[in-house]
A tleap script that builds the chain and sets N, CA, C and O, in Angstrom:
source leaprc.protein.ff14SB
mol = sequence {
  NMET ALA ASP GLU ARG PHE GLU ARG GLU ASP
  GLU VAL ARG ALA TRP MET ARG GLU LEU ALA
  ALA VAL PRO ILE ASN GLY LYS PRO LEU PRO
  ASP ALA GLN GLN LEU TRP TRP LYS ALA GLU
  LEU LEU LYS ARG TRP ASP GLU GLN ARG ARG
  THR VAL ALA PRO ILE GLU ARG ALA GLU PRO
  VAL GLN VAL GLY ILE GLY LEU VAL GLY ALA
  ILE VAL LEU LEU ALA SER LEU TRP ARG GLN
  GLY PRO THR PRO SER ASN THR LEU ILE PHE
  ALA THR ILE VAL SER LEU THR VAL LEU VAL
  ALA VAL ALA ALA LEU THR LEU ARG GLN CSER
}
set mol.1.N position { 5.890 14.893 -52.253 }
set mol.1.CA position { 5.780 14.813 -50.816 }
set mol.1.C position { 4.315 14.751 -50.402 }
set mol.1.O position { 3.948 14.004 -49.494 }
set mol.2.N position { 3.493 15.530 -51.065 }
set mol.2.CA position { 2.068 15.533 -50.739 }
set mol.2.C position { 1.443 14.187 -51.086 }
set mol.2.O position { 0.532 13.726 -50.398 }
set mol.3.N position { 1.935 13.551 -52.163 }
set mol.3.CA position { 1.402 12.238 -52.544 }
set mol.3.C position { 1.721 11.195 -51.479 }
set mol.3.O position { 0.886 10.340 -51.183 }
set mol.4.N position { 2.929 11.255 -50.896 }
set mol.4.CA position { 3.305 10.319 -49.834 }
set mol.4.C position { 2.408 10.493 -48.616 }
set mol.4.O position { 2.017 9.526 -47.963 }
set mol.5.N position { 2.097 11.736 -48.335 }
set mol.5.CA position { 1.236 12.008 -47.183 }
set mol.5.C position { -0.142 11.398 -47.397 }
set mol.5.O position { -0.707 10.796 -46.483 }
set mol.6.N position { -0.683 11.552 -48.600 }
set mol.6.CA position { -1.996 10.976 -48.890 }
set mol.6.C position { -1.948 9.458 -48.873 }
set mol.6.O position { -2.907 8.803 -48.463 }
set mol.7.N position { -0.823 8.897 -49.324 }
set mol.7.CA position { -0.686 7.441 -49.284 }
set mol.7.C position { -0.688 6.947 -47.842 }
set mol.7.O position { -1.297 5.922 -47.533 }
set mol.8.N position { -0.032 7.648 -46.994 }
set mol.8.CA position { -0.010 7.268 -45.578 }
set mol.8.C position { -1.389 7.419 -44.955 }
set mol.8.O position { -1.774 6.613 -44.107 }
set mol.9.N position { -2.122 8.419 -45.355 }
set mol.9.CA position { -3.473 8.582 -44.835 }
set mol.9.C position { -4.333 7.387 -45.212 }
set mol.9.O position { -5.143 6.919 -44.411 }
set mol.10.N position { -4.157 6.898 -46.419 }
set mol.10.CA position { -4.908 5.703 -46.840 }
set mol.10.C position { -4.517 4.494 -46.001 }
set mol.10.O position { -5.367 3.685 -45.629 }
set mol.11.N position { -3.215 4.377 -45.705 }
set mol.11.CA position { -2.758 3.269 -44.858 }
set mol.11.C position { -3.337 3.387 -43.446 }
set mol.11.O position { -3.754 2.396 -42.845 }
set mol.12.N position { -3.353 4.594 -42.940 }
set mol.12.CA position { -3.898 4.811 -41.599 }
set mol.12.C position { -5.384 4.507 -41.587 }
set mol.12.O position { -5.874 3.878 -40.649 }
set mol.13.N position { -6.110 4.937 -42.605 }
set mol.13.CA position { -7.551 4.636 -42.680 }
set mol.13.C position { -7.790 3.131 -42.725 }
set mol.13.O position { -8.687 2.618 -42.056 }
set mol.14.N position { -6.983 2.428 -43.517 }
set mol.14.CA position { -7.145 0.969 -43.601 }
set mol.14.C position { -6.865 0.318 -42.252 }
set mol.14.O position { -7.585 -0.584 -41.823 }
set mol.15.N position { -5.815 0.782 -41.594 }
set mol.15.CA position { -5.480 0.223 -40.274 }
set mol.15.C position { -6.588 0.511 -39.270 }
set mol.15.O position { -6.938 -0.361 -38.475 }
set mol.16.N position { -7.148 1.725 -39.291 }
set mol.16.CA position { -8.235 2.073 -38.379 }
set mol.16.C position { -9.477 1.222 -38.651 }
set mol.16.O position { -10.177 0.841 -37.713 }
set mol.17.N position { -9.752 0.927 -39.893 }
set mol.17.CA position { -10.897 0.056 -40.207 }
set mol.17.C position { -10.667 -1.351 -39.665 }
set mol.17.O position { -11.581 -1.982 -39.134 }
set mol.18.N position { -9.422 -1.839 -39.806 }
set mol.18.CA position { -9.107 -3.163 -39.260 }
set mol.18.C position { -9.237 -3.168 -37.742 }
set mol.18.O position { -9.746 -4.124 -37.158 }
set mol.19.N position { -8.775 -2.097 -37.107 }
set mol.19.CA position { -8.878 -1.990 -35.662 }
set mol.19.C position { -10.345 -1.928 -35.227 }
set mol.19.O position { -10.721 -2.526 -34.219 }
set mol.20.N position { -11.150 -1.224 -35.968 }
set mol.20.CA position { -12.572 -1.120 -35.621 }
set mol.20.C position { -13.277 -2.460 -35.789 }
set mol.20.O position { -14.286 -2.714 -35.131 }
set mol.21.N position { -12.761 -3.312 -36.656 }
set mol.21.CA position { -13.396 -4.605 -36.886 }
set mol.21.C position { -13.056 -5.629 -35.810 }
set mol.21.O position { -13.730 -6.654 -35.702 }
set mol.22.N position { -12.028 -5.370 -35.018 }
set mol.22.CA position { -11.624 -6.302 -33.959 }
set mol.22.C position { -12.689 -6.285 -32.861 }
set mol.22.O position { -13.098 -5.215 -32.411 }
set mol.23.N position { -13.144 -7.478 -32.425 }
set mol.23.CA position { -14.165 -7.497 -31.371 }
set mol.23.C position { -13.590 -7.001 -30.036 }
set mol.23.O position { -12.439 -7.272 -29.695 }
set mol.24.N position { -14.407 -6.284 -29.313 }
set mol.24.CA position { -13.998 -5.727 -28.028 }
set mol.24.C position { -14.211 -6.775 -26.953 }
set mol.24.O position { -15.212 -7.490 -26.960 }
set mol.25.N position { -13.256 -6.862 -26.022 }
set mol.25.CA position { -13.362 -7.793 -24.907 }
set mol.25.C position { -14.584 -7.415 -24.068 }
set mol.25.O position { -14.882 -6.231 -23.910 }
set mol.26.N position { -15.278 -8.390 -23.541 }
set mol.26.CA position { -16.517 -8.155 -22.823 }
set mol.26.C position { -16.358 -7.689 -21.396 }
set mol.26.O position { -17.362 -7.559 -20.695 }
set mol.27.N position { -15.138 -7.428 -20.923 }
set mol.27.CA position { -14.950 -6.994 -19.548 }
set mol.27.C position { -15.470 -5.570 -19.375 }
set mol.27.O position { -15.197 -4.697 -20.198 }
set mol.28.N position { -16.216 -5.346 -18.306 }
set mol.28.CA position { -16.636 -3.972 -18.046 }
set mol.28.C position { -15.476 -3.165 -17.444 }
set mol.28.O position { -14.565 -3.721 -16.830 }
set mol.29.N position { -15.534 -1.867 -17.631 }
set mol.29.CA position { -14.505 -1.014 -17.062 }
set mol.29.C position { -14.662 -0.981 -15.543 }
set mol.29.O position { -15.780 -1.099 -15.041 }
set mol.30.N position { -13.564 -0.823 -14.805 }
set mol.30.CA position { -13.670 -0.765 -13.343 }
set mol.30.C position { -14.464 0.471 -12.896 }
set mol.30.O position { -14.512 1.496 -13.575 }
set mol.31.N position { -15.067 0.320 -11.746 }
set mol.31.CA position { -15.833 1.411 -11.168 }
set mol.31.C position { -14.891 2.560 -10.804 }
set mol.31.O position { -13.762 2.323 -10.373 }
set mol.32.N position { -15.347 3.791 -10.974 }
set mol.32.CA position { -14.509 4.959 -10.687 }
set mol.32.C position { -14.125 5.016 -9.205 }
set mol.32.O position { -13.000 5.387 -8.871 }
set mol.33.N position { -15.047 4.654 -8.325 }
set mol.33.CA position { -14.756 4.684 -6.900 }
set mol.33.C position { -13.680 3.649 -6.547 }
set mol.33.O position { -12.809 3.903 -5.715 }
set mol.34.N position { -13.754 2.499 -7.180 }
set mol.34.CA position { -12.749 1.469 -6.946 }
set mol.34.C position { -11.371 1.955 -7.399 }
set mol.34.O position { -10.377 1.729 -6.709 }
set mol.35.N position { -11.310 2.609 -8.533 }
set mol.35.CA position { -10.038 3.155 -9.008 }
set mol.35.C position { -9.510 4.224 -8.053 }
set mol.35.O position { -8.306 4.290 -7.801 }
set mol.36.N position { -10.404 5.063 -7.519 }
set mol.36.CA position { -9.992 6.101 -6.592 }
set mol.36.C position { -9.419 5.493 -5.320 }
set mol.36.O position { -8.385 5.948 -4.831 }
set mol.37.N position { -10.086 4.457 -4.768 }
set mol.37.CA position { -9.598 3.805 -3.548 }
set mol.37.C position { -8.240 3.153 -3.789 }
set mol.37.O position { -7.352 3.213 -2.939 }
set mol.38.N position { -8.093 2.541 -4.939 }
set mol.38.CA position { -6.817 1.905 -5.258 }
set mol.38.C position { -5.712 2.960 -5.358 }
set mol.38.O position { -4.604 2.741 -4.868 }
set mol.39.N position { -6.003 4.088 -5.982 }
set mol.39.CA position { -5.019 5.163 -6.091 }
set mol.39.C position { -4.662 5.712 -4.714 }
set mol.39.O position { -3.494 5.999 -4.454 }
set mol.40.N position { -5.639 5.863 -3.831 }
set mol.40.CA position { -5.369 6.336 -2.478 }
set mol.40.C position { -4.487 5.351 -1.712 }
set mol.40.O position { -3.563 5.752 -1.003 }
set mol.41.N position { -4.782 4.061 -1.862 }
set mol.41.CA position { -3.978 3.041 -1.200 }
set mol.41.C position { -2.535 3.077 -1.692 }
set mol.41.O position { -1.605 3.019 -0.889 }
set mol.42.N position { -2.345 3.172 -2.999 }
set mol.42.CA position { -1.000 3.247 -3.553 }
set mol.42.C position { -0.282 4.514 -3.090 }
set mol.42.O position { 0.924 4.492 -2.840 }
set mol.43.N position { -1.018 5.608 -2.977 }
set mol.43.CA position { -0.436 6.856 -2.489 }
set mol.43.C position { 0.023 6.718 -1.035 }
set mol.43.O position { 1.104 7.189 -0.681 }
set mol.44.N position { -0.789 6.078 -0.195 }
set mol.44.CA position { -0.415 5.872 1.207 }
set mol.44.C position { 0.796 4.963 1.323 }
set mol.44.O position { 1.693 5.220 2.126 }
set mol.45.N position { 0.828 3.896 0.523 }
set mol.45.CA position { 1.981 2.991 0.560 }
set mol.45.C position { 3.248 3.725 0.156 }
set mol.45.O position { 4.307 3.520 0.749 }
set mol.46.N position { 3.140 4.580 -0.851 }
set mol.46.CA position { 4.303 5.336 -1.296 }
set mol.46.C position { 4.772 6.298 -0.205 }
set mol.46.O position { 5.974 6.448 0.015 }
set mol.47.N position { 3.832 6.946 0.476 }
set mol.47.CA position { 4.193 7.843 1.579 }
set mol.47.C position { 4.874 7.075 2.714 }
set mol.47.O position { 5.857 7.548 3.284 }
set mol.48.N position { 4.353 5.895 3.039 }
set mol.48.CA position { 4.966 5.087 4.093 }
set mol.48.C position { 6.373 4.661 3.707 }
set mol.48.O position { 7.289 4.683 4.530 }
set mol.49.N position { 6.536 4.274 2.450 }
set mol.49.CA position { 7.859 3.857 1.980 }
set mol.49.C position { 8.846 5.019 2.067 }
set mol.49.O position { 9.986 4.830 2.493 }
set mol.50.N position { 8.421 6.217 1.668 }
set mol.50.CA position { 9.302 7.381 1.737 }
set mol.50.C position { 9.606 7.777 3.178 }
set mol.50.O position { 10.698 8.266 3.470 }
set mol.51.N position { 8.655 7.570 4.075 }
set mol.51.CA position { 8.865 7.921 5.476 }
set mol.51.C position { 9.880 6.991 6.130 }
set mol.51.O position { 10.705 7.440 6.925 }
set mol.52.N position { 9.830 5.723 5.811 }
set mol.52.CA position { 10.682 4.721 6.454 }
set mol.52.C position { 12.064 4.634 5.797 }
set mol.52.O position { 12.987 4.081 6.395 }
set mol.53.N position { 12.221 5.155 4.615 }
set mol.53.CA position { 13.481 5.008 3.872 }
set mol.53.C position { 14.699 5.538 4.639 }
set mol.53.O position { 15.717 4.847 4.674 }
set mol.54.N position { 14.652 6.730 5.257 }
set mol.54.CA position { 15.860 7.177 5.995 }
set mol.54.C position { 16.208 6.271 7.169 }
set mol.54.O position { 17.384 6.065 7.470 }
set mol.55.N position { 15.202 5.738 7.825 }
set mol.55.CA position { 15.457 4.840 8.951 }
set mol.55.C position { 16.131 3.567 8.455 }
set mol.55.O position { 17.073 3.074 9.076 }
set mol.56.N position { 15.654 3.047 7.353 }
set mol.56.CA position { 16.241 1.816 6.811 }
set mol.56.C position { 17.665 2.041 6.336 }
set mol.56.O position { 18.503 1.146 6.441 }
set mol.57.N position { 17.951 3.239 5.810 }
set mol.57.CA position { 19.322 3.526 5.377 }
set mol.57.C position { 20.255 3.677 6.576 }
set mol.57.O position { 21.446 3.387 6.463 }
set mol.58.N position { 19.739 4.124 7.718 }
set mol.58.CA position { 20.579 4.366 8.892 }
set mol.58.C position { 20.835 3.103 9.710 }
set mol.58.O position { 21.780 3.068 10.497 }
set mol.59.N position { 20.026 2.080 9.544 }
set mol.59.CA position { 20.190 0.872 10.364 }
set mol.59.C position { 21.568 0.236 10.229 }
set mol.59.O position { 22.169 -0.081 11.256 }
set mol.60.N position { 22.104 0.030 9.034 }
set mol.60.CA position { 23.455 -0.552 8.956 }
set mol.60.C position { 24.515 0.325 9.614 }
set mol.60.O position { 25.477 -0.192 10.182 }
set mol.61.N position { 24.349 1.644 9.545 }
set mol.61.CA position { 25.314 2.546 10.182 }
set mol.61.C position { 25.261 2.357 11.694 }
set mol.61.O position { 26.300 2.290 12.351 }
set mol.62.N position { 24.058 2.273 12.242 }
set mol.62.CA position { 23.911 2.089 13.686 }
set mol.62.C position { 24.506 0.764 14.135 }
set mol.62.O position { 25.166 0.697 15.171 }
set mol.63.N position { 24.279 -0.278 13.370 }
set mol.63.CA position { 24.840 -1.590 13.719 }
set mol.63.C position { 26.362 -1.541 13.632 }
set mol.63.O position { 27.053 -2.115 14.473 }
set mol.64.N position { 26.878 -0.863 12.624 }
set mol.64.CA position { 28.335 -0.730 12.490 }
set mol.64.C position { 28.942 0.000 13.676 }
set mol.64.O position { 29.989 -0.401 14.183 }
set mol.65.N position { 28.297 1.065 14.121 }
set mol.65.CA position { 28.788 1.797 15.288 }
set mol.65.C position { 28.766 0.904 16.527 }
set mol.65.O position { 29.701 0.915 17.327 }
set mol.66.N position { 27.697 0.135 16.677 }
set mol.66.CA position { 27.609 -0.788 17.810 }
set mol.66.C position { 28.684 -1.859 17.764 }
set mol.66.O position { 29.250 -2.213 18.798 }
set mol.67.N position { 28.972 -2.380 16.575 }
set mol.67.CA position { 30.019 -3.402 16.444 }
set mol.67.C position { 31.395 -2.829 16.781 }
set mol.67.O position { 32.182 -3.470 17.478 }
set mol.68.N position { 31.682 -1.636 16.291 }
set mol.68.CA position { 32.973 -1.008 16.603 }
set mol.68.C position { 33.095 -0.767 18.100 }
set mol.68.O position { 34.151 -0.998 18.689 }
set mol.69.N position { 32.011 -0.300 18.713 }
set mol.69.CA position { 32.028 -0.079 20.160 }
set mol.69.C position { 32.261 -1.360 20.930 }
set mol.69.O position { 33.009 -1.371 21.908 }
set mol.70.N position { 31.625 -2.450 20.496 }
set mol.70.CA position { 31.808 -3.727 21.186 }
set mol.70.C position { 33.244 -4.232 21.037 }
set mol.70.O position { 33.803 -4.796 21.977 }
set mol.71.N position { 33.836 -4.035 19.870 }
set mol.71.CA position { 35.217 -4.471 19.663 }
set mol.71.C position { 36.178 -3.634 20.516 }
set mol.71.O position { 37.135 -4.162 21.082 }
set mol.72.N position { 35.913 -2.326 20.601 }
set mol.72.CA position { 36.761 -1.465 21.439 }
set mol.72.C position { 36.654 -1.888 22.901 }
set mol.72.O position { 37.671 -1.973 23.589 }
set mol.73.N position { 35.440 -2.155 23.388 }
set mol.73.CA position { 35.275 -2.609 24.767 }
set mol.73.C position { 35.974 -3.939 25.014 }
set mol.73.O position { 36.585 -4.138 26.064 }
set mol.74.N position { 35.883 -4.847 24.048 }
set mol.74.CA position { 36.538 -6.146 24.183 }
set mol.74.C position { 38.056 -5.985 24.222 }
set mol.74.O position { 38.740 -6.646 25.003 }
set mol.75.N position { 38.579 -5.096 23.367 }
set mol.75.CA position { 40.035 -4.858 23.359 }
set mol.75.C position { 40.485 -4.213 24.668 }
set mol.75.O position { 41.551 -4.552 25.183 }
set mol.76.N position { 39.703 -3.300 25.208 }
set mol.76.CA position { 40.092 -2.678 26.469 }
set mol.76.C position { 40.031 -3.676 27.618 }
set mol.76.O position { 40.817 -3.587 28.561 }
set mol.77.N position { 39.112 -4.616 27.545 }
set mol.77.CA position { 39.035 -5.668 28.562 }
set mol.77.C position { 40.293 -6.523 28.531 }
set mol.77.O position { 40.804 -6.890 29.590 }
set mol.78.N position { 40.799 -6.846 27.368 }
set mol.78.CA position { 42.014 -7.650 27.242 }
set mol.78.C position { 43.239 -6.884 27.735 }
set mol.78.O position { 44.133 -7.468 28.347 }
set mol.79.N position { 43.283 -5.564 27.467 }
set mol.79.CA position { 44.455 -4.790 27.882 }
set mol.79.C position { 44.489 -4.565 29.385 }
set mol.79.O position { 45.563 -4.536 29.985 }
set mol.80.N position { 43.327 -4.405 29.994 }
set mol.80.CA position { 43.298 -4.086 31.420 }
set mol.80.C position { 43.258 -5.317 32.313 }
set mol.80.O position { 43.511 -5.215 33.513 }
set mol.81.N position { 42.949 -6.456 31.760 }
set mol.81.CA position { 42.899 -7.675 32.557 }
set mol.81.C position { 44.293 -8.120 32.968 }
set mol.81.O position { 45.258 -7.868 32.245 }
set mol.82.N position { 44.417 -8.778 34.118 }
set mol.82.CA position { 45.748 -9.187 34.586 }
set mol.82.C position { 46.357 -10.254 33.677 }
set mol.82.O position { 47.412 -10.023 33.085 }
set mol.83.N position { 45.736 -11.376 33.560 }
set mol.83.CA position { 46.216 -12.446 32.673 }
set mol.83.C position { 45.006 -13.084 32.026 }
set mol.83.O position { 43.961 -13.209 32.665 }
set mol.84.N position { 45.122 -13.486 30.784 }
set mol.84.CA position { 43.971 -14.103 30.126 }
set mol.84.C position { 43.637 -15.455 30.757 }
set mol.84.O position { 44.454 -16.376 30.736 }
set mol.85.N position { 42.467 -15.563 31.301 }
set mol.85.CA position { 42.016 -16.831 31.877 }
set mol.85.C position { 41.128 -17.542 30.855 }
set mol.85.O position { 40.780 -16.989 29.811 }
set mol.86.N position { 40.775 -18.783 31.189 }
set mol.86.CA position { 39.900 -19.552 30.301 }
set mol.86.C position { 38.546 -18.866 30.132 }
set mol.86.O position { 37.963 -18.887 29.049 }
set mol.87.N position { 38.060 -18.266 31.195 }
set mol.87.CA position { 36.773 -17.583 31.120 }
set mol.87.C position { 36.845 -16.395 30.165 }
set mol.87.O position { 35.927 -16.173 29.376 }
set mol.88.N position { 37.921 -15.642 30.236 }
set mol.88.CA position { 38.087 -14.483 29.362 }
set mol.88.C position { 38.232 -14.918 27.905 }
set mol.88.O position { 37.680 -14.284 27.006 }
set mol.89.N position { 38.969 -15.990 27.677 }
set mol.89.CA position { 39.135 -16.499 26.314 }
set mol.89.C position { 37.801 -16.982 25.763 }
set mol.89.O position { 37.455 -16.699 24.616 }
set mol.90.N position { 37.053 -17.714 26.589 }
set mol.90.CA position { 35.736 -18.202 26.158 }
set mol.90.C position { 34.795 -17.025 25.868 }
set mol.90.O position { 34.099 -17.029 24.853 }
set mol.91.N position { 34.770 -16.029 26.745 }
set mol.91.CA position { 33.913 -14.860 26.546 }
set mol.91.C position { 34.306 -14.103 25.279 }
set mol.91.O position { 33.441 -13.590 24.569 }
set mol.92.N position { 35.575 -14.034 25.000 }
set mol.92.CA position { 36.044 -13.353 23.792 }
set mol.92.C position { 35.604 -14.101 22.542 }
set mol.92.O position { 35.145 -13.488 21.579 }
set mol.93.N position { 35.742 -15.410 22.554 }
set mol.93.CA position { 35.334 -16.210 21.398 }
set mol.93.C position { 33.836 -16.092 21.154 }
set mol.93.O position { 33.400 -15.924 20.015 }
set mol.94.N position { 33.047 -16.179 22.221 }
set mol.94.CA position { 31.588 -16.040 22.084 }
set mol.94.C position { 31.233 -14.643 21.580 }
set mol.94.O position { 30.387 -14.494 20.698 }
set mol.95.N position { 31.873 -13.633 22.136 }
set mol.95.CA position { 31.592 -12.251 21.729 }
set mol.95.C position { 31.927 -12.026 20.258 }
set mol.95.O position { 31.141 -11.432 19.521 }
set mol.96.N position { 33.083 -12.499 19.839 }
set mol.96.CA position { 33.466 -12.333 18.433 }
set mol.96.C position { 32.530 -13.093 17.497 }
set mol.96.O position { 32.218 -12.612 16.408 }
set mol.97.N position { 32.079 -14.280 17.915 }
set mol.97.CA position { 31.130 -15.049 17.110 }
set mol.97.C position { 29.819 -14.291 16.952 }
set mol.97.O position { 29.264 -14.215 15.855 }
set mol.98.N position { 29.329 -13.733 18.048 }
set mol.98.CA position { 28.085 -12.960 17.990 }
set mol.98.C position { 28.269 -11.720 17.127 }
set mol.98.O position { 27.380 -11.374 16.349 }
set mol.99.N position { 29.402 -11.050 17.251 }
set mol.99.CA position { 29.665 -9.864 16.443 }
set mol.99.C position { 29.698 -10.198 14.949 }
set mol.99.O position { 29.139 -9.465 14.133 }
set mol.100.N position { 30.345 -11.288 14.602 }
set mol.100.CA position { 30.395 -11.702 13.194 }
set mol.100.C position { 28.993 -12.063 12.695 }
set mol.100.O position { 28.632 -11.728 11.566 }
set mol.101.N position { 28.213 -12.736 13.522 }
set mol.101.CA position { 26.844 -13.110 13.118 }
set mol.101.C position { 25.987 -11.868 12.911 }
set mol.101.O position { 25.235 -11.800 11.939 }
set mol.102.N position { 26.083 -10.899 13.791 }
set mol.102.CA position { 25.305 -9.661 13.643 }
set mol.102.C position { 25.737 -8.911 12.386 }
set mol.102.O position { 24.894 -8.401 11.647 }
set mol.103.N position { 27.024 -8.842 12.144 }
set mol.103.CA position { 27.513 -8.167 10.941 }
set mol.103.C position { 27.025 -8.876 9.685 }
set mol.103.O position { 26.631 -8.223 8.718 }
set mol.104.N position { 27.049 -10.196 9.691 }
set mol.104.CA position { 26.582 -10.947 8.522 }
set mol.104.C position { 25.089 -10.729 8.292 }
set mol.104.O position { 24.660 -10.560 7.151 }
set mol.105.N position { 24.300 -10.732 9.353 }
set mol.105.CA position { 22.863 -10.480 9.196 }
set mol.105.C position { 22.595 -9.082 8.683 }
set mol.105.O position { 21.705 -8.884 7.856 }
set mol.106.N position { 23.344 -8.120 9.157 }
set mol.106.CA position { 23.167 -6.750 8.694 }
set mol.106.C position { 23.511 -6.618 7.223 }
set mol.106.O position { 22.791 -5.963 6.469 }
set mol.107.N position { 24.597 -7.232 6.818 }
set mol.107.CA position { 24.989 -7.171 5.390 }
set mol.107.C position { 23.990 -7.917 4.514 }
set mol.107.O position { 23.743 -7.510 3.379 }
set mol.108.N position { 23.424 -8.979 5.013 }
set mol.108.CA position { 22.454 -9.767 4.252 }
set mol.108.C position { 21.181 -8.964 4.008 }
set mol.108.O position { 20.601 -9.041 2.925 }
set mol.109.N position { 20.746 -8.201 4.990 }
set mol.109.CA position { 19.512 -7.420 4.865 }
set mol.109.C position { 19.710 -6.184 4.027 }
set mol.109.O position { 18.737 -5.654 3.491 }
set mol.110.N position { 20.929 -5.700 3.890 }
set mol.110.CA position { 21.177 -4.470 3.122 }
set mol.110.C position { 21.154 -4.715 1.638 }
set mol.110.O position { 21.346 -3.783 0.856 }
savepdb mol mol.pdb
quit
C-alpha cells in the first residue's frame, strides 16, 4: 500500500512539472475595485429580483380574479336584462373576446 502511495506521488510530481511548463496566458488579473463593483451590482440585482418575485407570482392570481369578476358581471347582465338585443349580443362577444385575449396574455407571460 505504501508503494502505491509513492507511485502516485511520482505521478503527481510529473503532472505538476507538466503543468508548470505550460505557458501562462498574458491577460492581467482584473482590478480588485472592479471585482468589488461587479459583486455589488450582482448583489443589488439579486435583491431586486427577490423583492419583485412575490409581485410577479401574484399577477396571474389578480388577473384571474378580475376575469372571474368580469364573467360574473356579464352573466348578471344577461339574467337581469329584459331581452337580448343586438347591442347586448355584440357587447357580450366583444367582452368575451377581450377576456380570452387577457387570459392568453397572462398565461403566455407566466
